[in-house]
N, C-alpha and C positions, 0 to 999 in steps of 0.2 A: 706672352710675347716670346718669340724665338726667331733665330736666323735660319732661313732656308738656304741651302747651297746646291749648286749644280756645276759639275765640271764642264768646262768648254775646251775647245782645242788648245788654246793658249793660256787659259786662265781659269778662274773660278767665278761664277756669277753668284751673287748673294743678295737677298732681300729680306726684309723683316715681315714676319707674320704677326699680326696684332689682333686681339679680340678681348672683350670683357665678357666673362661667362658667369652667369648666376645659376648655381646648381639647384635643382628642384626635381625630385623624383615624380611628383604628382602632375599628370598631364593637364588637368583642369587648372591647377594653380599656375603652371607655366603660361597658359593662355591668359589668365587674369593678370599676371605680371606684365605680359606684353601689352595688354590693354592699359594698365596703369602707367607704364612707361610712355606709351603713345599719348596719353592725356597730358604728360609733361613735355611733349614734343620730342621724345626720344624714340627713334626707330630701332626695334629689336625683333628677333625671330626665334622660333624654336629650333635649336640646333639638332634636334632629333636624337640626342643622346642624354636626355635628362638635364639639359641646360638651356637657358635662354642666352642668346648671344647678341652682343652689340658689336657691329662689324667695322665701323669707319670712324675717322677722326672727329668729324662733326658731332656724331652721336656720343662718342666717348667723352668729348668735352662737355656736352650737355649733361651726361650722367655725372661727371665729376662736379659740375657746378650745382646741379639740382638735387642729387641723391648722394653719391659717393659711398665710401665705406666707413664704418665706425673706426675711429682712431684706435690703434693698438691691435686690431684684428689682423692676424697673419695668415698667409697661405699655408696650407698643410705641409708637413715634412715630406710628403710623398711627391711633391712637385719636382720635376727633373731639373728645371732651371731656377726656380724661385722658392726653395724651401724656407719657411720661417721668415719671409719678407713681408713687411706690412703692406696690406692690399692697397691702401690709399696712396702710399709712396710709390708702389709699382705703377698704379694708374697715372700718377704724375709723370713718372719716367717714361711710360708708354706714350703719353701725349707729347712730351718733349722730344721723343725719338722722331717724330714727324719733321721737326726742325733741325735735328742733329743726328741723322741716322749713322753717320760715320763713328760718332762717339759710342753709340749703342753696339755696333759691330765689335768694338774693342773690349767690351765687358768680359771679365773672366769666365762668366757662365757660358759664353759662346766660343771659347778657345777650342780648337780642334783637338779631339782626344784620340 
């Protein structure tokens, strides 16, 4: 999740980009992950860069409820916005951001640098 920005004549437009990504280098396994998620009622696609992507609120909520991430597992230190953040907690925050986007825009990760 990150904030996209575009300058306008009088202001700045911003919106949230959200997605759940499951990294997997093997193309056949990515296809099988998509089939497995579909069997759980979760729509996902091959993002084309070694990742399976879940794109929208409804499917993120289903992933959260039916699959989720193992507690204590964190995003890698190389993440620009979310280094060492617990994956399940970020998923919760991302789902909540649909209800409270203004709060998400104010997070320190998204302060203009």
